[in-house]
C-alpha positions as CSV (number, residue, x, y, z in Angstrom):
1,M,41.9,9.3,-16.2
2,A,40.2,8.7,-19.5
3,D,40.6,12.4,-20.4
4,G,44.2,12.4,-19.3
5,R,44.9,9.4,-21.5
6,K,43.2,11.0,-24.5
7,W,45.1,14.2,-24.0
8,L,48.5,12.6,-23.5
9,G,48.1,9.7,-26.0
10,S,49.2,6.1,-25.7
11,N,53.0,6.7,-25.8
12,I,53.2,8.5,-22.4
13,T,53.2,6.6,-19.1
14,I,50.6,7.9,-16.6
15,Q,50.1,7.1,-13.0
16,S,46.7,6.7,-11.3
17,N,46.1,6.6,-7.6
18,V,43.4,4.5,-6.2
19,D,42.0,5.7,-2.9
20,T,43.5,3.6,-0.2
21,A,40.1,3.5,1.5
22,V,39.0,0.8,-1.0
23,L,41.1,-1.7,1.0
24,F,38.5,-1.5,3.8
25,I,35.8,-2.6,1.4
26,S,35.2,-6.0,-0.3
27,E,37.4,-7.7,-2.8
28,E,34.7,-7.3,-5.4
29,F,34.7,-3.5,-4.9
30,I,38.5,-3.5,-5.1
31,T,38.4,-5.4,-8.4
32,G,35.8,-3.1,-9.8
33,R,37.8,0.0,-8.9
34,I,40.9,-1.3,-10.5
35,N,39.2,-2.6,-13.6
36,D,37.5,0.8,-14.0
37,T,40.9,2.6,-13.7
38,V,42.6,0.3,-16.1
39,R,39.7,0.7,-18.6
40,K,40.1,4.4,-18.5
41,T,43.9,4.5,-18.7
42,G,44.5,1.5,-21.0
43,R,46.6,-1.6,-20.2
44,G,50.0,-0.2,-21.4
45,K,52.1,2.6,-20.0
46,H,50.2,2.8,-16.8
47,I,51.4,2.8,-13.2
48,L,48.7,1.8,-10.7
49,S,49.2,2.9,-7.1
50,L,47.5,3.6,-3.9
51,G,46.9,7.3,-3.1
52,H,48.3,7.2,0.4
53,G,50.0,3.8,0.6
54,I,49.0,1.0,2.9
55,I,47.9,2.2,6.3
56,V,48.0,0.0,9.4
57,G,44.7,-1.8,10.0
58,K,43.8,-2.6,6.4
59,P,42.6,-6.2,6.0
60,E,45.7,-8.1,4.8
61,E,43.7,-10.3,2.4
62,N,42.4,-7.1,0.7
63,V,45.9,-5.7,0.4
64,A,47.0,-9.0,-1.2
65,H,44.1,-9.0,-3.5
66,F,44.8,-5.4,-4.6
67,L,48.5,-6.3,-5.3
68,S,47.6,-9.4,-7.3
69,L,45.1,-7.7,-9.7
70,P,47.3,-5.5,-11.8
71,K,49.4,-8.6,-12.8
72,E,46.4,-10.2,-14.5
């Protein structure tokens, strides 16, 4: 993502897909993965999404945590 941002510049919107499997891990891990992605792409002109969406069986509290973080 960092290379893509450098290549495209800051005026282009880019999308990053976080592996949906992170929702099975801890909230701390989810936070770290999102923070790492945002650090690499920058805070502006960035769409953060899950690679395969939300699959049945994910802990609901982890889904809520994932969805709340990009707003911060």
